[in-house]
N, CA, C and O of each residue as an XYZ file, in Angstrom:
624
protein
N      25.779     12.674     26.821
C      24.872     13.388     25.908
C      25.770     13.329     24.560
O      26.899     13.816     24.517
N      25.180     12.711     23.514
C      26.084     12.755     22.140
C      26.558     14.140     21.662
O      25.800     15.108     21.732
N      28.037     14.254     21.087
C      28.149     15.229     20.461
C      27.480     15.755     19.412
O      26.919     14.967     18.650
N      27.416     16.934     19.205
C      26.579     17.640     17.885
C      27.440     17.123     16.718
O      28.635     16.875     16.882
N      26.844     16.973     15.591
C      27.399     16.774     14.372
C      27.564     17.923     13.478
O      26.709     18.289     12.672
N      28.785     18.513     13.673
C      29.289     19.667     12.821
C      29.556     19.251     11.379
O      29.428     20.084     10.481
N      29.885     18.126     11.146
C      30.237     18.014      9.561
C      28.868     17.035      9.041
O      29.041     16.095      8.266
N      27.612     17.371      9.541
C      26.598     16.725      8.644
C      26.496     17.140      7.371
O      26.719     18.329      7.142
N      26.241     16.501      6.596
C      25.659     16.722      5.052
C      24.539     16.228      4.697
O      24.375     15.043      4.989
N      23.517     16.880      4.030
C      22.217     16.280      3.583
C      22.345     16.549      2.325
O      22.746     17.646      1.935
N      21.977     15.452      1.437
C      21.774     15.512      0.051
C      20.615     14.801     -0.651
O      20.059     13.855     -0.093
N      20.316     15.138     -1.605
C      19.071     14.591     -2.150
C      19.443     13.563     -3.245
O      18.586     13.011     -3.936
N      20.669     13.354     -3.353
C      21.270     12.541     -4.351
C      20.668     10.858     -4.224
O      21.110     10.204     -3.279
N      20.015     10.419     -4.846
C      19.488      8.969     -5.033
C      20.487      8.015     -4.909
O      20.448      7.014     -4.194
N      21.442      8.397     -5.688
C      22.613      7.593     -5.705
C      23.387      7.322     -4.623
O      23.925      6.226     -4.471
N      23.513      8.419     -3.693
C      24.239      8.177     -2.514
C      23.510      7.319     -1.475
O      24.191      6.856     -0.559
N      22.283      7.074     -1.517
C      21.447      6.512     -0.474
C      21.972      5.189     -0.139
O      22.363      4.457     -1.049
N      22.019      4.806      1.109
C      22.391      3.333      1.431
C      20.927      2.861      1.628
O      20.328      3.039      2.689
N      20.340      2.199      0.457
C      18.906      1.638      0.494
C      18.970      0.444      1.556
O      18.000      0.173      2.265
N      20.234     -0.282      1.618
C      19.972     -1.416      2.622
C      19.994     -0.878      3.865
O      19.253     -1.412      4.690
N      20.681      0.083      4.225
C      20.244      0.849      5.695
C      18.798      1.436      5.780
O      18.174      1.346      6.837
N      18.320      1.970      4.796
C      16.991      2.477      4.918
C      15.957      1.410      4.979
O      14.946      1.562      5.666
N      16.197      0.233      4.218
C      15.184     -0.826      3.877
C      15.360     -1.368      5.650
O      14.360     -1.289      6.363
N      16.481     -1.819      6.152
C      16.566     -2.475      7.365
C      15.908     -1.350      8.464
O      15.043     -1.747      9.246
N      16.252     -0.255      8.483
C      15.639      0.635      9.585
C      14.078      0.373      9.244
O      13.541     -0.355     10.079
N      13.314      0.770      8.296
C      12.100      0.909      8.040
C      11.642     -0.558      8.464
O      10.837     -0.490      9.393
N      11.883     -1.714      8.108
C      11.544     -2.899      8.186
C      11.633     -3.518      9.364
O      10.912     -4.470      9.660
N      12.554     -3.011     10.154
C      12.984     -3.757     11.452
C      12.976     -2.933     12.530
O      12.879     -3.514     13.610
N      13.070     -1.404     12.562
C      13.001     -0.722     13.602
C      11.890      0.304     13.739
O      11.477      0.688     14.834
N      11.388      0.764     12.464
C      10.161      1.766     12.539
C       9.024      0.974     13.013
O       8.899     -0.246     12.907
N       8.123      1.892     13.604
C       6.890      1.320     14.137
C       5.983      1.642     12.928
O       4.847      1.196     13.096
N       6.161      2.286     11.765
C       5.203      2.696     10.903
C       5.595      1.721      9.621
O       4.807      1.841      8.682
N       6.531      0.901      9.442
C       6.649      0.293      8.362
C       7.591     -1.275      8.567
O       8.498     -1.729      7.868
N       7.114     -1.680      9.483
C       7.647     -3.003     10.088
C       7.264     -4.229      8.971
O       6.124     -4.472      8.575
N       8.317     -4.831      8.627
C       8.019     -5.942      7.566
C       7.852     -5.490      6.360
O       7.535     -6.327      5.514
N       7.999     -4.179      5.965
C       8.040     -3.560      4.497
C       9.102     -4.165      3.541
O      10.300     -4.216      3.817
N       8.518     -4.642      2.333
C       9.570     -5.206      1.630
C      10.444     -4.435      0.880
O      10.086     -3.259      0.828
N      11.359     -4.662      0.343
C      12.613     -3.998      0.036
C      12.080     -3.305     -1.457
O      12.419     -2.167     -1.782
N      11.390     -3.984     -2.120
C      10.774     -3.467     -3.427
C      10.111     -2.248     -3.188
O      10.239     -1.273     -3.928
N       9.260     -2.275     -1.966
C       8.410     -1.169     -1.747
C       9.017     -0.198     -1.331
O       8.620      0.888     -1.753
N      10.088     -0.202     -0.449
C      11.177      0.737     -0.170
C      11.700      1.468     -1.294
O      11.625      2.695     -1.342
N      12.321      0.647     -2.363
C      13.049      1.235     -3.413
C      11.878      2.063     -4.501
O      12.196      3.090     -5.100
N      10.802      1.561     -4.598
C       9.658      2.243     -5.242
C       9.390      3.477     -4.606
O       9.228      4.528     -5.227
N       9.342      3.368     -3.406
C       8.877      4.845     -2.513
C      10.019      5.788     -2.754
O       9.701      6.950     -3.005
N      11.235      5.499     -2.722
C      12.335      6.166     -2.921
C      12.370      6.877     -4.323
O      12.490      8.092     -4.485
N      12.266      6.076     -5.156
C      12.210      6.470     -6.583
C      11.288      7.281     -7.115
O      11.502      7.924     -8.142
N       9.944      7.326     -6.314
C       8.815      8.163     -6.780
C       8.781      8.985     -5.852
O       7.632      9.394     -5.685
N       9.809      9.598     -4.885
C       9.535     10.619     -3.949
C      10.736     11.496     -4.051
O      11.556     11.266     -4.939
N      10.911     12.501     -3.199
C      12.219     13.202     -3.161
C      12.936     12.934     -1.780
O      12.588     13.342     -0.672
N      13.988     12.172     -2.105
C      14.795     11.692     -0.858
C      15.844     12.668     -0.228
O      16.425     13.498     -0.927
N      16.048     12.554      1.000
C      16.883     13.397      1.696
C      17.904     12.428      2.596
O      17.399     11.978      3.625
N      19.178     12.091      2.337
C      20.169     11.379      3.091
C      20.844     12.239      4.052
O      21.333     13.289      3.636
N      20.935     11.932      5.288
C      22.018     12.808      6.208
C      23.294     11.845      6.343
O      23.266     10.650      6.635
N      24.445     12.652      6.058
C      25.623     11.844      6.144
C      26.423     12.414      7.227
O      26.338     13.630      7.395
N      27.236     11.683      8.037
C      28.220     12.048      9.031
C      29.395     11.027      8.461
O      29.314      9.809      8.302
N      30.439     11.855      8.223
C      31.942     11.307      7.965
C      31.677     10.357      6.869
O      32.189      9.240      6.944
N      30.866     10.697      5.758
C      30.595     10.023      4.428
C      29.711      8.883      4.876
O      29.431      8.224      3.875
N      29.182      8.398      5.907
C      28.137      7.406      6.228
C      26.822      8.015      6.231
O      26.666      9.205      6.506
N      25.909      7.263      5.943
C      24.350      7.799      6.255
C      24.055      7.592      7.301
O      24.286      6.482      7.781
N      23.503      8.479      7.960
C      23.063      8.464      9.400
C      21.531      8.790      9.805
O      21.062      8.785     10.943
N      20.810      9.099      8.479
C      19.453      9.590      8.644
C      18.851      9.730      7.355
O      19.546      9.766      6.340
N      17.494      9.817      7.326
C      16.890      9.688      5.973
C      15.384     10.512      6.184
O      14.756     10.575      7.240
N      15.109     10.948      5.238
C      13.505     11.508      5.084
C      13.297     11.529      3.780
O      14.204     11.496      2.949
N      11.916     11.593      3.485
C      11.644     11.684      1.949
C      10.269     12.573      1.813
O       9.485     12.553      2.762
N       9.998     13.277      0.763
C       8.679     14.084      0.828
C       8.044     13.590     -0.773
O       8.693     13.342     -1.789
N       6.845     13.563     -0.605
C       6.032     13.069     -1.699
C       5.216     14.365     -2.032
O       4.378     14.777     -1.230
N       5.470     15.029     -3.260
C       4.909     16.126     -3.447
C       4.341     16.324     -4.974
O       4.576     15.470     -5.829
N       3.758     17.227     -5.194
C       3.320     17.800     -6.431
C       4.095     18.801     -7.109
O       3.989     19.068     -8.306
N       5.066     19.472     -6.097
C       5.863     20.641     -6.281
C       5.177     21.847     -6.369
O       5.725     22.897     -6.705
N       3.712     21.716     -6.011
C       3.159     23.034     -6.278
C       2.152     23.395     -5.372
O       1.971     24.583     -5.107
N       1.306     22.287     -4.740
C       0.184     22.554     -3.695
C       0.346     21.642     -2.569
O      -0.024     22.084     -1.481
N       0.804     20.507     -2.601
C       1.000     19.548     -1.604
C       2.209     18.686     -1.425
O       2.838     18.180     -2.354
N       2.476     18.562     -0.173
C       3.693     17.717      0.228
C       3.374     16.713      1.521
O       2.782     17.102      2.528
N       3.742     15.698      1.372
C       3.744     14.908      2.370
C       5.009     14.292      2.866
O       5.645     13.562      2.107
N       5.470     14.554      4.213
C       6.728     14.100      4.652
C       6.662     12.824      5.317
O       5.778     12.515      6.116
N       7.721     12.020      4.928
C       7.526     10.686      5.409
C       8.778      9.888      5.651
O       9.793     10.209      5.032
N       8.805      8.827      6.535
C      10.054      8.064      6.768
C      11.319      8.775      7.416
O      12.477      8.585      7.042
N      10.971      9.524      8.324
C      12.083     10.441      8.951
C      12.530      9.549      9.985
O      11.768      9.125     10.855
N      13.756      9.253      9.907
C      14.411      8.616     11.065
C      16.004      9.052     11.104
O      16.457      9.564     10.080
N      16.802      8.886     12.153
C      18.059      8.852     12.556
C      18.398      7.598     13.126
O      17.738      7.141     14.059
N      19.319      7.037     12.669
C      19.992      5.790     13.166
C      20.289      6.028     14.942
O      20.553      7.074     15.535
N      20.159      4.884     15.378
C      20.343      5.116     16.981
C      21.627      5.567     17.372
O      21.729      6.119     18.468
N      22.586      5.427     16.677
C      23.943      5.678     17.272
C      24.152      7.264     16.864
O      25.222      7.741     17.240
N      23.381      8.022     16.238
C      23.475      9.510     15.747
C      22.194     10.142     16.493
O      21.931     11.303     16.182
N      21.559      9.657     17.223
C      20.302     10.514     17.684
C      20.661     11.262     18.778
O      21.544     10.806     19.505
N      20.117     12.401     19.062
C      20.360     13.348     20.100
C      21.416     14.565     19.620
O      21.709     15.435     20.440
N      21.903     14.594     18.444
C      22.594     15.513     17.901
C      22.020     16.463     16.906
O      22.785     17.084     16.168
N      20.857     16.605     16.839
C      20.117     17.497     16.224
C      19.777     17.113     14.574
O      19.219     17.912     13.823
N      20.187     15.846     14.194
C      20.277     15.485     12.804
C      18.779     15.214     12.151
O      18.550     15.398     10.955
N      17.797     14.753     13.096
C      16.431     14.959     12.606
C      15.753     16.272     12.272
O      15.030     16.513     11.306
N      16.189     17.210     13.426
C      15.770     18.484     12.955
C      16.270     19.074     11.724
O      15.526     19.749     11.013
N      17.616     18.835     11.400
C      18.427     19.278     10.377
C      17.856     18.613      8.817
O      17.892     19.198      7.734
N      17.402     17.403      9.060
C      16.630     16.781      7.966
C      15.241     17.400      7.531
O      14.792     17.494      6.389
N      14.615     17.838      8.845
C      13.174     18.527      8.555
C      13.728     19.879      8.001
O      13.195     20.118      6.917
N      14.563     20.784      8.355
C      14.937     21.873      7.830
C      15.301     21.687      6.173
O      14.792     22.373      5.288
N      15.986     20.941      6.025
C      16.249     20.682      4.594
C      15.005     20.302      3.816
O      14.870     20.813      2.704
N      14.065     19.455      4.274
C      12.963     18.973      3.620
C      12.190     20.602      3.388
O      12.012     20.979      2.229
N      11.847     21.323      4.323
C      10.871     22.232      4.187
C      11.438     23.272      3.220
O      10.714     23.912      2.458
N      12.815     23.418      3.287
C      13.464     24.283      2.586
C      13.790     24.103      1.133
O      14.228     25.018      0.437
N      13.563     22.906      0.712
C      13.468     22.531     -0.572
C      12.411     23.147     -1.562
O      11.205     22.961     -1.398
N      12.886     23.830     -2.514
C      11.927     24.370     -3.494
C      10.549     23.490     -3.804
O       9.444     24.031     -3.754
N      10.690     22.305     -4.078
C       9.793     21.518     -4.258
C       8.687     21.263     -3.068
O       7.574     20.819     -3.347
N       8.998     21.515     -1.991
C       8.147     21.430     -0.748
C       7.762     22.971     -0.192
O       6.603     23.196      0.156
N       8.669     23.895     -0.133
C       8.421     25.005      0.541
C       7.356     25.793     -0.292
O       6.682     26.626      0.314
N       7.164     25.618     -1.511
C       5.794     26.345     -2.176
C       4.487     25.805     -2.043
O       3.512     26.400     -2.504
N       4.378     24.492     -1.321
C       3.482     23.787     -1.244
C       2.351     24.221     -0.079
O       2.833     24.191      1.054
N       1.172     24.554     -0.131
C       0.302     25.328      0.649
C      -0.194     24.420      1.651
O      -0.971     24.831      2.512
N       0.244     23.046      1.609
C      -0.561     22.141      2.595
C       0.658     21.013      2.762
O       0.956     20.219      1.870
N       1.138     21.065      3.720
C       2.293     19.979      4.170
C       1.878     19.219      5.321
O       1.514     19.689      6.399
N       1.975     17.846      4.958
C       1.264     16.789      6.206
C       2.298     15.845      6.595
O       3.294     15.673      5.891
N       2.141     15.343      7.481
C       3.171     14.107      8.016
C       2.266     13.427      9.043
O       1.289     13.981      9.548
N       2.636     12.281      9.290
C       2.198     11.445     10.286
C       3.313     11.040     11.469
O       4.448     10.714     11.123
N       2.948     11.076     12.827
C       3.955     10.720     13.783
C       3.007     10.062     15.022
O       1.852     10.420     15.255
N       3.593      9.241     15.608
C       3.031      8.612     16.863
C       3.872      9.131     18.353
O       3.528      9.046     19.532
N       5.072      9.676     17.726
C       6.118     10.064     18.863
C       7.032     11.037     18.625
O       7.945     11.139     19.444
N       7.004     11.843     17.616
C       7.804     12.991     17.289
C       7.295     14.416     17.262
O       7.907     15.357     16.755
N       5.850     14.499     17.989
C       5.387     15.790     17.852
C       6.436     17.125     18.299
O       6.363     18.271     17.856
N       7.278     16.670     19.167
C       8.210     17.833     19.620
C       9.300     18.263     18.694
O       9.930     19.319     18.761
N       9.470     17.076     17.615
C      10.370     17.795     16.618
C       9.775     18.487     15.700
O      10.315     19.433     15.128
N       8.518     18.051     15.454
C       7.600     18.795     14.175
C       6.863     20.163     14.673
O       6.772     21.152     13.945
N       6.422     20.111     15.807
C       5.795     21.430     16.374
C       6.627     22.720     16.208
O       5.961     23.721     15.941
N       8.005     22.881     16.321
C       8.656     24.165     16.263
C       8.457     24.639     14.785
O       8.454     25.851     14.566
N       8.298     23.788     13.804
C       8.379     24.184     12.372
C       6.734     24.727     12.244
O       6.432     25.331     11.215
N       5.928     24.554     13.057
C       4.590     25.014     12.634
C       3.431     23.759     12.550
O       2.222     23.985     12.595
N       3.924     22.629     12.441
C       3.070     21.416     12.222
C       2.015     21.340     13.697
O       2.381     21.468     14.865
N       0.875     21.136     13.271
C      -0.146     21.001     14.355
C      -1.145     19.862     14.136
O      -1.211     19.452     12.977
N      -1.848     19.343     14.945
C      -2.789     18.506     14.558
C      -3.881     19.064     13.392
O      -4.033     20.275     13.233
N      -4.465     18.284     12.764
C      -5.275     18.686     11.768
C      -6.387     19.639     12.422
O      -7.168     19.304     13.312
N      -6.302     20.898     11.800
C      -7.545     21.912     12.292
C      -8.657     21.344     12.089
O      -9.393     21.270     13.073
N      -9.101     20.826     10.927
C     -10.286     20.491     10.638
C     -10.354     18.973     10.027
O     -10.495     18.802      8.816
N     -10.255     17.992     10.854
C      -9.952     16.736     10.603
C     -11.155     16.019      9.776
O     -11.055     15.029      9.052
N     -12.374     16.815     10.087
C     -13.431     16.159      9.347
C     -13.339     16.608      7.724
O     -14.153     16.196      6.897
N     -12.563     17.241      7.493
C     -12.212     17.492      6.232
C     -11.284     16.790      5.291
O     -11.171     17.117      4.110
N     -10.585     15.752      5.891
C      -9.741     14.772      5.581
C     -10.143     13.306      5.780
O     -10.479     12.879      6.885
N     -10.095     12.518      4.630
C     -10.375     11.128      4.713
C      -8.976     10.382      4.431
O      -7.947     10.841      3.934
N      -9.225      9.256      4.842
C      -8.128      8.222      4.895
C      -8.593      7.004      4.192
O      -9.624      6.431      4.545
N      -7.761      6.539      3.074
C      -8.320      5.181      2.574
C      -7.392      4.054      2.678
O      -6.415      4.107      1.932
N      -7.491      3.165      3.362
C      -6.567      1.909      3.337
C      -7.228      0.612      2.945
O      -8.256      0.133      3.424
N      -6.377      0.074      1.886
C      -7.024     -1.023      1.315
C      -6.885     -2.352      2.126
O      -5.849     -2.430      2.787
N      -7.707     -3.362      2.189
C      -7.413     -4.379      3.193
C      -6.115     -5.047      2.854
O      -5.794     -5.150      1.670
N      -5.379     -5.490      3.769
C      -4.126     -6.185      3.491
C      -2.906     -5.064      3.565
O      -1.751     -5.480      3.652
N      -3.109     -3.969      3.539
C      -2.228     -2.889      3.333
C      -2.182     -1.783      4.538
O      -2.213     -0.559      4.412
N      -2.105     -2.521      5.691
C      -2.468     -1.698      6.878
C      -1.059     -1.493      8.035
O      -0.937     -2.136      9.078
N      -0.218     -0.580      7.593
C      -0.175      0.219      6.265
C       0.842     -0.654      5.442
O       1.136     -0.258      4.314
N       1.382     -1.779      5.909
C       2.403     -2.397      4.907
C       2.008     -3.756      4.943
O       1.600     -4.041      6.069
N       1.975     -4.573      4.262
C       2.080     -6.241      4.393
C       3.337     -6.537      4.699
O       4.260     -5.830      4.295
N       3.520     -7.553      5.405
C       4.886     -8.154      5.892
C       5.512     -8.466      4.414
O       4.925     -8.722      3.362
N       6.966     -8.353      4.712
C       7.773     -8.665      3.364
C       7.388    -10.199      3.047
O       7.176    -11.076      3.884
N       7.352    -10.305      1.790
C       7.107    -11.580      1.151
C       5.765    -11.960      1.057
O       5.501    -13.125      0.759
N       4.840    -11.107      1.279
C       3.190    -11.329      1.214
C       2.760    -10.193      0.194
O       3.172     -9.038      0.080
N       1.677    -10.983     -0.598
C       1.203     -9.967     -1.526
C      -0.239     -9.355     -0.783
O      -1.043    -10.044     -0.155
N      -0.317     -8.169     -0.983
C      -1.633     -7.208     -0.476
C      -2.688     -7.725     -1.386
O      -2.425     -8.117     -2.523
N      -4.066     -7.723     -0.803
C      -5.146     -8.102     -1.766
C      -5.161     -7.122     -2.650
O      -4.729     -6.026     -2.294
N      -5.638     -7.295     -3.928
C      -5.876     -6.570     -4.973
C      -7.030     -5.467     -4.574
O      -8.084     -5.841     -4.060
N      -6.797     -4.273     -4.808
C      -7.763     -3.160     -4.751
C      -8.929     -3.388     -5.737
O      -8.822     -3.936     -6.834
N      -9.988     -2.921     -5.224
C     -11.318     -3.137     -6.011
C     -11.279     -2.429     -7.215
O     -12.238     -2.468     -7.986
């Protein structure tokens, strides 16, 4: 089992982010953003509240929150690089996201996951209690990302 990371630092500084690492992970290793273009990743980071996790100065994890800072937040793109998994870094990222003033005041915090329910449930995340009250819109060609180098169809 990997050693715990005692000297982990979490920062919301956009300047510290290793955007190449983030894009590489999302576009090649994640199940939710395979093929996502670098420009999309950069725009998503620039328009949300990013969290980088750093061990010995190198970025080893990432998460971001999309929030209006008052009532709603969406937690997205949470990952830890393979070499640093099993050390509690994902948990520490979630703690940092949920503790941030722009997120903790929200009355509704959502996220999507196919395989990390065990990470999020201890924080109180549950399946939607009333899923019939939520709707999802996906434009054709954006399911959820168009492969890098292709343009999605224009929205009506």
